[in-house]
C-alpha atoms as one frame of an Amber mdcrd trajectory, in Angstrom:
protein
   7.189  -4.433 -12.461   5.856  -5.241  -9.031   3.883  -8.460  -8.564   0.613
  -8.177  -6.625  -1.491 -10.784  -4.806  -4.883  -9.966  -3.317  -6.669 -11.745
  -0.475  -9.506 -11.210   1.973 -12.528 -11.597  -0.259 -15.512 -13.722   0.666
 -19.222 -13.779   1.398 -20.614 -11.059   3.649 -24.121  -9.966   4.566 -25.435
  -6.520   3.611 -24.208  -3.949   6.101 -21.134  -5.996   6.922 -17.440  -5.201
   6.569 -14.363  -6.738   4.957 -10.718  -5.814   4.674  -8.907  -6.712   1.476
  -5.124  -7.049   1.394  -2.704  -6.770  -1.519   0.883  -7.871  -1.006   3.567
  -6.603  -3.369   6.776  -8.412  -4.287   9.689  -7.759  -6.582   9.680  -4.050
  -5.846   8.833  -1.603  -3.100   5.264  -0.295  -3.180   6.516   2.976  -1.766
   7.723   3.803  -5.300   4.208   3.354  -6.725   0.786   4.877  -6.651  -1.596
   2.090  -5.629  -5.245   1.500  -6.219  -8.214  -0.813  -5.996 -10.504  -1.602
  -8.900 -13.509  -3.865  -9.204 -15.413  -5.637 -11.945 -18.971  -6.806 -11.461
 -20.500  -9.482 -13.722 -21.329  -8.011 -17.103 -19.761  -4.645 -16.305 -16.491
  -2.907 -17.092 -13.706  -2.681 -14.555 -13.983   0.513 -12.487 -11.449   2.294
 -10.333 -12.810   2.819  -6.836  -9.841   4.101  -4.841  -6.315   5.229  -5.679
  -3.591   6.667  -3.451  -0.508   8.597  -4.511   1.842   8.355  -1.546  -0.262
   9.875   1.218  -3.765   9.901   2.609  -4.074  13.501   1.445  -3.557  12.415
  -2.168  -6.372   9.926  -2.449  -9.262   9.430  -4.868 -12.516   7.633  -4.137
 -15.303   7.004  -6.595 -18.725   8.317  -5.616 -19.977   4.751  -5.274 -17.647
   4.015  -2.324 -16.817   7.422  -0.842 -17.445   7.458   2.899 -17.592   3.642
   3.135 -14.226   2.411   1.840 -10.719   3.387   2.951  -7.435   2.667   1.170
  -4.160   2.496   3.075  -0.562   1.452   2.436   1.711  -0.186   4.995   5.121
   0.319   3.425   6.875  -1.694   6.141   5.215  -4.900   4.935   4.642  -3.840
   1.312   0.878  -4.240   1.638  -2.091  -2.196   0.440  -5.401  -2.514   2.226
  -8.990  -1.692   1.338 -11.277  -1.430   4.325 -14.896  -1.795   3.209 -17.777
  -0.893   5.520 -21.547  -1.003   5.062 -21.268  -3.361   2.128 -24.252  -3.637
  -0.176 -25.237  -6.185  -2.849 -24.113  -3.766  -5.567 -20.576  -4.027  -4.174
 -20.435  -7.655  -5.333 -17.501  -7.920  -7.731 -14.000  -9.209  -8.263 -11.650
  -6.722  -6.634  -8.233  -6.047  -8.153  -5.176  -4.303  -6.783  -3.040  -2.201
  -9.116   0.169  -0.187  -8.992   1.579   2.537 -11.239   5.136   3.888 -10.921
   5.229   7.451  -9.630   7.343   8.343 -12.651   4.371   7.492 -14.898   1.620
   8.946 -12.724  -0.217  12.167 -13.500  -2.972  12.233 -10.868  -4.586   9.575
  -8.708  -7.924  10.423 -10.300  -6.417   9.669 -13.703  -5.032   6.397 -12.371
  -8.499   5.359 -11.214 -10.580   6.655 -14.110  -8.403   6.179 -17.213  -6.875
   2.768 -16.614  -8.143   1.450 -19.961  -6.247   4.194 -21.806  -2.957   3.679
 -19.935  -3.209  -0.028 -19.115   0.345  -0.771 -20.248   1.863   0.976 -17.239
  -0.274  -0.845 -14.628   0.721  -3.879 -12.609  -2.356  -5.955 -11.731  -3.155
  -8.692  -9.271  -5.409 -11.602 -10.211  -8.290 -10.440  -8.049 -10.340 -11.588
  -5.072 -14.102 -12.146  -5.143 -16.400 -10.236  -2.797 -20.014 -11.365  -2.610
 -22.550  -9.368  -0.623 -25.714 -11.350  -0.039 -28.109 -12.364   2.695
């Protein structure tokens, strides 16, 4: 399995932007579908964006569509999440995940059914994003 380490979280004012990074090691992220998930206090973890090898094969949840953008830089084995127009409801711990292409059905499934198929996911430890004035 690939090992993942997130960074880039912090405190930001409403309307602000952040870019999260997730560095992979032990394997090449180009062999994986990658995604970002978040867990707010008292809530279940939700998949917000997953990518299956190209920008054309990307899923965004309704809560972030139009504001967040996922991208993969294979040359440096890093997944990014660009977050614009952040709002207090975006406050959460953000996690990076990877699923081997051999185990992937669709990117929507990767993002929405992670609890059912958790055994095939590699997870980072998370980075906290707090949106507050």
